[in-house]
N, C-alpha and C positions, 0 to 999 in steps of 0.2 A: 582766164580772164573773163571772157563772156557771163559763163555763170556766174560772178563772183558780182555782177554788174545786173544781173539779173536779180540776185536774189537780195541785194542791196536797193531797189526796184522794189520787190515785194513788200518791205520790211519800212520804207521812208512810204508807199502807199497804205499799208496798216497802221500805221503812226497818227499819219495825216488823219483816216478815218476815223481813228479813236478819238482824239485829240478834237474833231470838228462833231463828232457824235456825245461828247462831256458836253461842248457850249451848248449845243441841240440843249440836252437833257437841262443844263442850267438855267439858259431861257424861258424853258416850258415851266420850269416848277417856280419862278421868281422875276415876274418882269415889271419894272414900274409902267405907270399910265400918267395922264398930263397933270394930273391933281395930289401928287405924290402918295395914292394911293395904288397896291400893288395887287398884282395878280398871283393868288398862291396855290396850288394844286397837292392834291396827298388823300389820302386815305383817310374813314373814319376811324377812329381808335376809342375804345372802349375801356375807363376802370370802373373797376366796381365800388371803390373806395377813396372817396379825396374832395377836402372844402375846396371849391371854386365856386363860392359865388352864395348868394342866400334866396336864387329863386325859386321861385314853390313852397317857400317857405314861410311860416304864417308869422305875421308881426311881434306877435309877442313872442313865439321863439327867439325871432332876431334882435328884439330886445334885449334880451341872458343869455345871446352871445356877444353883442356887442360889450355888456357888462362885464363879462368874464375876458374880454379882448382885449379893452381897456382900462381892467385893473392885472392883466399880465404887460401889459403895455408898460406902467408903471410900477413893475419891481426893474429891482438891478443883476447882473451876472447871469442872462436868461441862456437857454443853452445856444447854441449854432441854429437848430434846427426851429425854434422857437423864433428869434431873431430875423428870419425868413421868413415865416409864418407872417408873422406881425406887418412886414414890408410887403409881402404879398398881398396882405389884406389894404393897406394903405393906399397900392397903388391902385386896386380894384376903386374901391370909394373913391380916390380923387380924380379920375374917369370916368367915374359913372355908370361902371360897370359891373359893379355888386350884385345887383339886382337882377340882370340882362340874363337870360336864357343863352345855354353853350357849352360846347362841346372837344374834345382831342380831338384834334386831324397831325396824322405821321406823316411829315411829308418829306421824311427820308429815313434813310437805315439805321440812324441816330436819335432824329429830331423831331419831336413831338412838340405841339404847340395847341393851348386853350383858347378855344374862338368863341368872342361875344357878339350874340347881333341880338336885333330884338326877334318881337315872338311871330310877326311875321314873316320874315327871313325863315326862322326856325321852324317852323309849318313844316318845308320841305326833308326834314332830313331827323325828324322827333320820331317819328313812328316806326324805325330800324331798329329792329328785337336783336340784340348781341346771338341770342341761343340759336334761331332762327337761322340765321346768316352764317354762323358757323356749321349748322346739320347741313345747308345747303349748301358747304363750300361757297358761300359770294361774302363779297366787301362792298362797301361802298367806296367811290372815289368822288369828292369834291374838287370844285373849282371854284373858288367865291375873289371876290375883292375885297381888299380890306387895307389898315391899316396897321403899322407895328408899334405896339405900346410901350413894349420892351422884348428881348429876342424871347420869349416861348409866350408871351401874349398880345394876341392879334384883334383889332377891333373890325366887327365884319361892316362891310355897307352894304352889299351886293350877292348872296348865293349866285353865279353865273351856269353851273351846271351840278347834277347829282346824278350818278350812275352806278347801277348794279354791276361789277364786275364778278366772274366765275374767279376766282381766287379765296386766299387763308384771307381772314377776320384779325386782327391784330387786335391782342385786350392782355389785360394785366390784371391781376387780385391788388 
């Protein structure tokens, strides 16, 4: 009987510790501030090919893209991928994000978000090289303050911390 109570106490302790750790982890990943902004942390994530805005694109090319996108939007019976692209493009335009620098942030094992920020804040992260990070077995951990525009789009108001740590860098072709 004593052995049974001892085992149950161990199980309760382990379970309590696991639950406490879970709540601390959730709190560390995203917590609200007084002005509606959230503190968000994650790892810099590299995508080799993706449309995520017009930052750094010449105006002549932007005009061609906009014409093409407007032409697509006027068509009927678009496939789901094209419709999602058009909605994302419209969301970026309506929130004045389309011309801002941006990067991908891996916030947990399954969620990546696209972070849009001004050029001043972008200075602290723009020079990280994917190949060099992979070669050195490093990744970049970022903590920022921002607001969610959608489930996967964040407008960053301030980069709070950028740290290079010795772990695997995530990326996708």
